[in-house]
KERO-373695 format. One record per atom (N, C-alpha, C): x, y, z; residue in one letter. Coordinates in pm, whole numbers, padded with zeros to 5 digits, always signed. Example, Ala and Ser with C-alpha at 12.3 -4.5 7.8 and 13.67 -1.06 7.14 Angstrom:
+01319-00569+00780A+01230-00450+00780A+01320-00330+00780A+01285-00225+00708S+01367-00106+00714S+01290+00003+00787S
% end
This chain:
+07696-10117-01115X+07826-10059-01085X+07844-09923-01007X+07888-09891-00909X+07953-09768-00898X+08084-09689-00921X+08107-09606-00978X+08191-09498-01060X+08324-09562-00979X+08338-09605-00831X+08483-09670-00763X+08520-09819-00772X+08420-09846-00785X+08438-09974-00892X+08464-10000-00986X+08417-09972-01104X+08457-09901-01217X+08625-09846-01244X+08642-09751-01160X+08796-09742-01105X+08829-09853-01119X+08836-09927-00997X+08885-09984-00957X+08945-10129-01035X+08851-10176-01097X+08853-10231-01219X+08896-10241-01329X+08878-10116-01377X+08963-10084-01500X+09071-10016-01500X+09057-09931-01424X+09199-09806-01430X+09288-09832-01360X+09310-09940-01192X+09425-09945-01159X+09488-10065-01191X+09387-10153-01239X+09514-10284-01335X+09576-10176-01394X+09557-10150-01506X+09623-10039-01647X+09690-09947-01590X+09725-09879-01499X+09810-09850-01454X+09872-09889-01375X+09864-10030-01291X+09975-10106-01226X+10045-10128-01387X+09970-10227-01451X+10092-10262-01621X+10174-10240-01672X+10130-10056-01659X+10212-09946-01691X+10327-09936-01583X+10343-09891-01508X+10432-09926-01423X+10505-10041-01429X+10388-10147-01445X+10527-10222-01384X+10650-10239-01554X+10585-10244-01652X+10623-10258-01794X+10775-10112-01737X+10696-09992-01717X+10843-09888-01688X+10935-09923-01587X+10903-10018-01465X+11007-10015-01381X+11082-10156-01460X+11057-10194-01557X+11120-10341-01605X+11185-10298-01664X+11170-10222-01770X+11285-10100-01819X+11411-10054-01772X+11306-09986-01650X+11416-09861-01587X+11538-09941-01495X+11494-10054-01483X+11568-10120-01388X+11699-10153-01383X+11715-10284-01512X+11827-10295-01580X+11936-10122-01570X+11923-10071-01629X+11977-09918-01545X+12008-09858-01465X+11927-09843-01392X+11941-09811-01227X+12086-09932-01190X+12100-10046-01181X+12128-10103-01101X+12279-10124-01156X+12279-10096-01313X+12426-10128-01378X+12509-10012-01332X+12693-10089-01301X+12766-10022-01251X+12780-09863-01339X+12851-09737-01297X+12869-09671-01368X+12955-09636-01505X+12941-09658-01646X+13045-09691-01695X+13140-09580-01722X+13268-09664-01818X+13365-09576-01806X+13371-09488-01917X+13417-09343-01922X+13408-09251-02006X+13541-09243-02033X+13585-09213-02217X+13647-09149-02246X+13734-09040-02133X+13840-09084-02115X+13917-08914-02079X+13934-08989-01838X+13854-09044-01822X+13862-09054-01705X+13961-09164-01693X+14014-09162-01532X+14155-09283-01511X+14118-09411-01502X+14140-09498-01560X+14131-09624-01569X+14175-09718-01446X+14045-09786-01336X+14096-09804-01238X+14157-09932-01257X+14127-09972-01342X+14179-10127-01325X+14336-10188-01357X+14415-10327-01331X+14515-10352-01376X+14494-10407-01531X+14607-10365-01640X+14623-10438-01755X+14626-10600-01747X+14550-10620-01806X+14535-10789-01836X+14543-10779-02001X+14623-10923-01972X+14699-10934-02128X+14638-11117-02134X+14552-11136-02262X+14497-11227-02298X+14582-11282-02412X+14619-11454-02461X+14667-11547-02571X+14586-11596-02583X+14580-11657-02647X+14514-11830-02685X+14648-11909-02695X+14768-11872-02753X+14893-11911-02758X+15015-11941-02660X+14996-11957-02526X+15143-11863-02443X+15230-11958-02489X+15276-12050-02546X+15353-12043-02571X+15434-12023-02688X+15318-11953-02773X+15373-11887-02888X+15415-11770-02890X+15394-11698-02794X+15381-11568-02704X+15536-11558-02597X+15588-11670-02662X+15695-11695-02513X+15672-11665-02360X+15492-11703-02354X+15477-11744-02191X+15495-11795-02182X+15510-11893-02039X+15452-12061-01969X+15303-12048-01992X+15331-12181-01987X+15181-12255-02056X+15045-12213-01921X+14949-12277-01939X+14879-12247-01780X+14839-12365-01749X+14892-12445-01618X+14821-12486-01539X+14640-12583-01625X+14672-12719-01647X+14535-12759-01659X+14432-12691-01775X+14517-12678-01850X+14425-12643-02048X+14604-12679-02104X+14567-12849-02101X+14618-12907-02209X+14574-12867-02310X+14652-12886-02494X+14589-12905-02522X+14535-13034-02580X+14421-13070-02608X+14401-13199-02692X+14348-13160-02805X+14319-13331-02850X+14305-13387-02971X+14195-13364-03049X+14119-13274-02954X+13934-13244-02991X+13966-13136-03046X+13811-13110-03177X+13838-13033-03258X+13690-12931-03210X+13752-12846-03218X+13673-12711-03184X+13638-12593-03245X+13552-12492-03227X+13547-12420-03257X+13475-12345-03394X+13567-12192-03443X+13466-12190-03598X+13549-12255-03723X+13491-12362-03755X+13548-12433-03933X+13473-12454-03963X+13491-12448-04093X+13397-12477-04219X+13471-12639-04259X+13342-12706-04361X+13402-12797-04428X+13326-12783-04556X+13390-12713-04649X+13352-12681-04781X+13282-12779-04881X
% end
């Protein structure tokens, strides 16, 4: 086995694996939108949310009627 074959068999796959791992670590950060920083103007419209619109004297949302089903976080101790 020559020196070139040894480098091709042992060095190239190892370096390729390290580069792949580095790319998988760095790629999400590069693809992310810029973050909001304190002091920057807020570019979005205000959004208010409430779980009980009738309790806040707001009109009910169509299609989200309360059913008799129980759900959410609860416990029976």
